[in-house]
N, C-alpha and C positions, 0 to 999 in steps of 0.2 A: 464575664462568665468563662469558665474553663471549657476546653474542647472535649467533647465526648466522642469516642470512636465506637461506631456500631457496626457489627458484622451483618451483612445481608443474609437473612435466613428465610424470607418469605417472598412470594411472587410480588406482593405489594412493595416490599423493600427494593426488589430488583427494578421494578418500574420507576420508583423514585430515583434510583441510581442512574438509570438511563436518562430520565427527563431532566435531571439536574443540569446536564450539559446544554440541553435545548434552552432552558430558561436563562442560564448563565451567559449565553452568547446570542440571545434572540435579537438584540439590536446591533450586533456587530456586522458590518458590511462585508467582511472578508471570510468569516467562518462559514463552512458548508456542513449542514447537519446530515447525519446518517439517517437512513430510513429506520423508523422505530422497530418494525418487525425484523429487519436484518440484525439490529443490535440484540433484540430479544433472543434470536437464534444463536448469535455468537456467544452469548453468556449462558446458554442452556445446554447442559451436558447431553440431553437426549437429542439435540439438533446439530450440535457442532462436533464434527468428526475428530477434531483435534483433541477432544477429551479421551481418545484412545490412549494417548501418551502424555496428556497434560492434566494437572490438577490446579484448581483455582478457588479463591474466595474473594469476595468484594466487600469493601468497607466504606461507610459513610462517616464524614466528620460533621458533628452537630454542635451547635451552640445555642443555648436558650430555646431549644426545640426547633431550630431552623437548620437546614442542611447548608454547610459552608464549604464542603469539599467531598471528593470521592477518589477512590483508587482501587485497582484490581491487583491482586497478588497472584502470580502464576509461576508454576514450575513446568517447564517443557523438558521432560526426561529424555526425549530423543535428542534434542539439541545438546543437553548436558553430556550425554554419552558420546555424541559425535565430537564435541570439542574438549572433552575431558575436564569439565568444570562442574561446580556446584553453585548454580546461579538461580536466585529467585528474581523473577522479572516484576517490575511494576509497570502498569499500563492504565490507559484511560483515566489519567490523573487530571483533576481540576480542583482549584482551590481559590478562595478569595486572597487578596493581597495581605496576608497575615502569616508571619513565620510560625506562629504557634500552631496554625492549622496545617501548613505543609509539613512541618516537623512531625506532628502527630500522625499524619497519614503515612509518611515514609517509615516512621518507627513501627507502625503496625505491620507493614510489609516485612521489615527486618525481623521482627519477633516471629512472625508467621514462618518466614524462611528458616530461621534458626531452629525452630521446633522440628523442622523437617530435614535438618542436617546440611542446610546450605551455608556457604561461606562468603558469597558475594551477592550484591544486589545490583541490578542493571535495568535501565529503561529510559524513556518509555518504550516498551516493546509489547507486542500482542502475543497471542498464543503461538503464531507462526509468522513467517515473512509475508504471508498473504494478508495479514492485518496491517493497519497503519502503524508506523513506528517512527520514533525520533521526535524530539521536542524542537519546535521552531525557534531558531536563535537569530535569524535574519529574514527579512521579507514580511514584516508584520502588516505592511500596507498592500500586500498582494493577495488576490483572491485565492483561496485554498482550492483543492481538488477533492473529488469524492474518495480518493485513495490515501489522503494524507490527513494529518492532525493540524488543526489551528489552535494556537494558544496565545494568551496575552503576553506582552513583552516582559512582565515581571517574573514569569515562571522561571526562566534560566537564572535570574539573579538569586532566587530562592535556592535552586539546586547548588549553586556555588557557595552560598553562605552556609548551607547544610553539609558542606564537605564533599560534595560530589565532584568527580573528575570526568573529563572527556574519555569516552570509550571508542566512539566512532562518529564520524560526520558524514552526512549525505548532502549533496548539492542538487538543486533543481534548475532546469534550464528552460527558457523559451527558445524554441527552434523555429525560425521564421521560414515559411514555405516560399521557396524561390519561384520566380516567374518561369525559369527554365532550370532543368537539372544541371548542376555544375558540370562542365565538360570533363574535368579530371575525375569526378565521381562516376560519371557514365562510363568513361574509359576503363577505370578500375573494375567496374561491374562487369563489363564485357570480357576483360582479360580473365577475371576470376571464374566466370561461368565456363569459359572454354578450357581453362587450365584444369579445373577439377570436375568437369562434366556435370555442372549444376544447371537446374532449370527452375523456373517459377511455377508454383502450383496455386491455383485459386479454387476456393470452395464455392460451390454454386447452390447448395441446399442445406438448410439447417437440419433437416431430417437425415440427410446423408452424413452429416457430421456425427450425429448420435449413432446412426445405424452402422456406419463403417468403423467406428472406434477411433476416428481421427482425433476427436477431442481428447481422448485419453492419451493418444500418442503425443500430442502437443504438451500436455502437462508432465508426461514422463520425460520429455526433452528438457522442460524447465527444471525438473529435478536434477538432471545431469548438469545443465548449464549453470545453475545457481549454487551447486554444492559447495564451492570454495568460499562463498560470500559470507560475510559477517553474520554469525548466529544462525545460519540456515539449518533447517532440519527437513529431510525429504518428506514429501507428501505421501501419505498412504493411499491405497486404492480407494478407500472410502472417502477420503478427502477429495481425491480427483473426481470421483462420481459427483460429489457435492459441487465442485467448481464448474464442471461441465454443465450441470443442471442450472447453475446460477448465471453463467456468462453467455452460453450459446443463444438463449432466447432473445437477448437484447443486442446482440452483435449485428452490425451491418457487414456482411461478408465481403463487400468491396474493400473494406478497411482491414482485412485480414490477409496476410500473405505468407505463404510457406515456400521454403527452398528445399528441393529434393536433389539427391545425388543420382548417379546413373542406375543404381540398384533400387531406386524408388523410396529410399529412406529419407525421412524428414530430418534435415540438418540445421534448419533455422526457421524461426517463426517471428512474425511481427503482428501484434494485435493492438488495434487502436479503435477509438470510438469518439463521437462528439462529446465535448465536455458537458457534463450534467450539473455543473456547479450552480449556475443560476436557477436551473429548474429545481434542484434540491432545496435551494433557499426559499423558493416560492412554495414548495410542497411542505416546508417546515416539519420534515420528518414523517409525514403521513401520506399514504397512498390515496386515502379517501377523506373527503369526498372528491377533491379535485387534484390531488397530488399526481395521480397517474396521468392526468391530462398534460400537466407541465412537462413531465418526463417524456411522454410520447411525442409531444410537439418538438422537443429538443432532438429527439432521435430521428424523427420522420419528416416533419413539415417545415419547421423554421430552425434550422441548425444554427448553432452559435458560430462565431468566427474562430473558436478555439477547439482543438482536439486533444485528447489525452492519449499518450502512449502507454497503454496498460502493461503489456508484456513484450519484451524483445529478448529472445534467447537464441544462442548458437551452440550447437553440440560441441563439447570440449575439443574433439579432434579436428574441428574446423575453425576454432577460435584463432584470432590473430592472422587470418588469411584474407580478410576483406569481404567476407560473406555478407556482412551487414549491408554492403553497398547494393547488393541485389535486391534486398528487401525494400530499400527506400527508392531505388530506381523504379520499382513497380508502384510503390505507394504514392510517391509525390504527384504523378499525374492524377491519381484519384483524389488527393487532397485539393489540387487545383480545381478540378471539375466540380467538387462539392463546395467550393468557396471558402475554405479554411485559410486563415492568415498566419497562424502559428500553432505549434504543438507544445504541450506541457510534457516535459520528459518524465515527471514524477521523480522520486528520490533515486540518485545514483551515488554510490559510495565515492567519496572524494578521491580515493586512491586507486579507483578502478580505471586505469588508463585505457584499457581496451574499449570501454564504454565511452569515455570522454573523447577518444580519437575519432569516433565515428561521425562526430559533428564538425570536423575540422574544415569542411568545404562549405559550410552553411553559416549564415548570420545567426548568432546565438547571443543570449543574454542570461547570465547567472543571476537569478532574482530571489532565490530562497536558499537557506541553509538550515539544516536541522541536526540535532545532536542526541546521541545516546550517552547517558551518564552512568558511572559505576562507582561503587564504594565497597570496601570489605565490611563484613558484618560479624566476624568471629568475636 
């Protein structure tokens, strides 16, 4: 039977679009499912603030009445304006190991993009950098994280056979928590603090974070710090509101560190949390009836040995000065006390030497690589 591409037009279709991934990976020990309600919010224009500057449609590939693939087509106008390009993004792509299916999905994104004046296709990418991005090309036997994509090993082979080329690569690291802070790292931290008049600031109350506006300051700093990175588009105030509401309630503030200068300005931030990968696998995408229990247990009672480094950012005028050393000089004793064995870096652009260099005094292991592909569609 030939492949039929069906555009998602109803809420029922959207639910099928989301659930296809759960069914497709339900027996895979390395895939980590998203929470269903989070995905429903991501794909709904009335709930996702990125729709202020994005447009999107979603497509299902069907054969003989059965779903065999899915893909999202996205245009981020803010990113296109920032980088001077006309790119249609493909994201949330899944497909059976059949080139007819993967070709039909990508052809549907190309046609959708051409209709809107785009000249390139690139992905996997989400609406913004705060969404999971990049197709896994190495590390298929490693547990995924809640912030990344897992895919079967045949996916990249399809991309290459369909004429896609590498646009960017990200690497992911395991950073092992040392028994003691490396002496050179500690010395650099002390020197940098004195030289630039910097100090550590810890947050003590989640209500303070919201009331004082510190949460918004943190994401504005991320806007500045990440501005030069591949495909980045600055978050709007509405997006920042959304992320503050999303992240603050689940954070353990011991695992959040800020660096301030003498004027009291935040110049660096490190946000981490216990890995929720195993808890999300047990929840199977659902908070109820027991999904919330597995997540709460991982956050509060029986923490895993792994932590996720969610966001690490340094204000541009302080980058390259060793400020990151202050963050981890403060955080490492916290990680030791809480019993963590290693941290997941989450994706770092392979050419971002400033980020790579911050791990030079620690035992590390590069265990995953993911890729963004591109192709012209004129």
